C-alpha positions, 0 to 999 in steps of 0.5 A: 897528420899523415895526410898533411905530411903527404900533401907537403911532400907531394903537392906543389902548392904545399911545397912552396908554402912549407919550404923556407928558402935561404940565400947568402948575402951575395946570392952565391948560395941558394938552399931549400930547408927540407928539415921538416919534410925529412923528419916526417919521412923518417917517421913513416913505415916504408915497406917492408921494414919499420923505423921507430919514432925518433921522438920516442912518444910511443904512447901517442896513437899518431906515432903508433900509426906512423911507426906501424905498431898499429898496422904492420905489414905481415911477413911472409908465411911458411908453407908446412910441407909435412901437412900438404897432401896431394890426393885424388887430383886435389892439393891441400896446402897448409902454412904457418904465419910468421912469428911476431906478425901483426894482425892478419885478415886474409891470405892470397895463394898463387899456383902454376904448373911447372916442369921437372928440372933443377929450376922449376920452370913454368910449363909453356905460357903458364902464369900464376893462378890466384885465390884470394880472401882465404881466412884459414891457414890452409886451402884445398885446390880440387878438380885439377888436371895433372898434366905437368910434373909439378904444381908450384904454390906460394902464399902471402898474408895481408891486412888493412895496411898492405899485402906482405911478401910471398912465401918461398915457392914449394913444388908439389909432385903431380904424377898422372897418366896424360895422353891424347888421341893419335890422329894418325890411327883414327878411322876417316869417319872419326872426328877428333877435337880436344878430348872428344871423339865423334863419329861423322859418317861420310855421305848422307847415311854413311858407309856403315851397313847397320845404317844403310838400306837396300836403296843405298847400295851405291852410297860409295858414290855419295859426296863425302863430308867437306871435313874429310878429304881423300888424303886424310884417309890414307896411311898404313896405321889408319883404321878402316872398314867398320873398325871405327877405332882410334888409339891413344898416343902414349904407351903404358910400359908399367905401373898403374894408370887411370883415365875416364870416359863419358858418352856424349848425349847422342851416343849409340855404341862405343868400346873402350880398353887397351891394346898392343899397338901392333896387334890390330890390323886396319880392319880389326875391331877391339876385343876381337883379337888376342891383343886387345881388351875392352868394355863394349856398350850399346843402346842401338836397338837394345841395351847391351854391356859386355867385356870382350877379348879374343873374339869372345864376349861376356854379357854384364848385367848392369845398367849402361854407365854414364861415367866409366873409369879404366884402371890398368896395372901393367905390372900385375896384369890387371885391367878394371872397368868401374862405374864411377857414379855407382862405384861398381866394379863392372869387370876385371881382366887378368892377363900377363901383359907382354908388350906396352899397351895403348888406350883404345877407343871405338865409336859408332854413331855419337861420341865420347869424351875422355878425361886424362891427367887423373891420379889413380883415385883412392876408391880404387884401393877398395877394388884392388884389395877386395877383388883379387880373389873374385877377379879370376871368376870374372875373367874370360 
């Protein structure tokens, strides 16, 4: 029956057959009778509302289909803000179906990043990302990078009839420490690409004394890599000599912050930590000054893991980690290094930080990858609470 109505309304042949033209005797008026089509349209359920069957025959399945009593369009759900959780770079969103809804088969959820302000504007060209076919009234988004102040979410219900309206959007606050590499400080032989730093020696065997043989004493005259130019080695802030260092581009002025480092497959040596930006000269290495603190790892010739500060080093008896978490509490003067895969506290520095800090990295032979936009993970609570008394014994 519904198909017949559709054909009568939309198809030209059916239109000519179903309508009845009426004319006056003198042909001064010409009308087309749409009474049948109008009655059929009135019985249809137009989104999003419903119209009752004028005949009142609600027991007939045909009328129930037309009026939507069998398959009504779901109303917009309501997001239950009190049950939503933001934790460990994951967001759990919960919602309630609207009262009086018909059958609901699935939910669709959309989310996007947004900036701070009176109106929650999308970040850059950020568009809605969609998750479909959710059967529960909650879902968890995991592995997110929190590089915007908010993530906005909305949800809608759907059934065999159609998808309903979206709920009112709700903004979840996503605070995290996000930074990049300050290319102006990078040693000329470090290549920065996204979140990775790799060491690219100039010349055939590089300028580092650890890789040069006696036959390479004149390697300064070697042809430099085409990726490097003389102009790129200039600049007062750029590290030089054997300080293969680069700094982060965001300062830590207070609060608790967390980021992670992973060595690339071909790595030989690296250091990771924090420093006072102005405390390092162009040729200074991390951990050898009073204004820098770092964890040093090496598998060049032999494995070594050590904590360095003020030109002193403390050897750490632990396998070389493949994923290192760095936790900095500027207000309480704590800098912790964690073996994330084994959930082991490698070392903690205790110091009264008198200036803003910046993340700092040294890479020699190989490369590293850095993950930012991370919340302080929940497992750090165990280390912070249980290691306050032991930290003094581990500090240099």
